[in-house]
C-alpha positions, 0 to 999 in steps of 0.5 A: 158241246153244242153237238153233244147237247143237240144229240141228247135232246134228240134222243130224249125227244125220240124217247118221249114220243115212244113213251107217249105211244106206249102210255096210250097203248097200255091205257087202252088195254087198262094197264098203268105203269109204275116206274121205280127208280133208286140207287143200287142196294136201296131195298127196292126189290125187297119192297116190290116183292112184298107189294106184289104179294099184297097185290096177289092176295087182293086179287089185283092183276099185276106184273113186274119187269125188272132191269139189270146190267147182269144176272137174273137174281132180282127176277127170281126173287120177284117171281116168288110172289107168284105174279108174272115177272120178266127180267131185262138185261141191258148189256151195260146200258144204265137205264131203260128206254120207252122203245126198249120197254115196249119191245120186251112187253110185246107178246109177254104182258098178260092182257088183264094186267092192271098194274105193271111195276117196272124196276129200273136199273139201279141208278139215279142219274140216267133213268131220271131223264127217260119217260117210260110211259109211266103214270106214276114215277116213284123214287126210293132211298134207304135210310142208309144213303144219307138225308142229303140224297135228294139234294145230290140227285135233284132231277131224280127226286125233283121229277118224282110223283112219290118218294119212298124211304126204305129200311126204316127198321134200322133208321135208329141204328144209322142215326137217320134224320127223317125231318132233315130228309123230308126237308130236303125232298121238299126243297127239290119237289114241294108237296110230294108225298114221302112214304116210310117203309120197311119190307122186313117189318111190313111197315108201310107195305101195301101203301105203294100198291094203294097209290098205284091203284089210285093212279090207275083209277084216275086220281091225278098224281102229284105234279112236280114243279120241275115237270112244269118247267119248259126244260124239265130234264135239266141233266142228261147223260152222255154215255159215250164220254161218261159225263153229265151234260147240262141240257140247257147249255148252248155255249 
């Protein structure tokens, strides 16, 4: 167990260094990264497409990079917004890493890009531990996923700068308890903002863009309690054995 934990910590440390470098390089060129995390089927792509359309209508120079294990379906959907979009196929890897992201941005990202939205692989376990050089980390959950989602995935929600609820147009039909969801978010990440959205009904569309632009303008994002702790990433993922590893374990 010690060797596995040590290896995971070394991998994360290497990624953190790459993320710091990427964040600095992008900041120097005036680009702010927004990292979007969610489970599969959360409605993340639908909401992002609408946000990109709003950005284009406001003449905000944005770009989007979307990651999946297979197919270019999401890139095709996002490209309908008219902004630069790139698809990354991870060949089975369940998350993006900072060095991987940097490699895909090289020679592609337009110089004038103010915001880069990164749609991470649909997964709330692996991506939670990997900094991509983002300024704003957004975790999304649909009303169909259950009010206890934040409690089931405390690392993902606990490190979020912003939480977004999607598909609220069907909240009543699925008996979504907004108060319970908010209470569970507050339990793992006190003080974080929760946005309610519906891409279908245009509810809350543009709010994510507003938060991203505020961060780009220097407004300090919410600072999660978990991020202030010495070991913020309490769970890492062992891709060889497919099991969660407690990073603080030394036994």
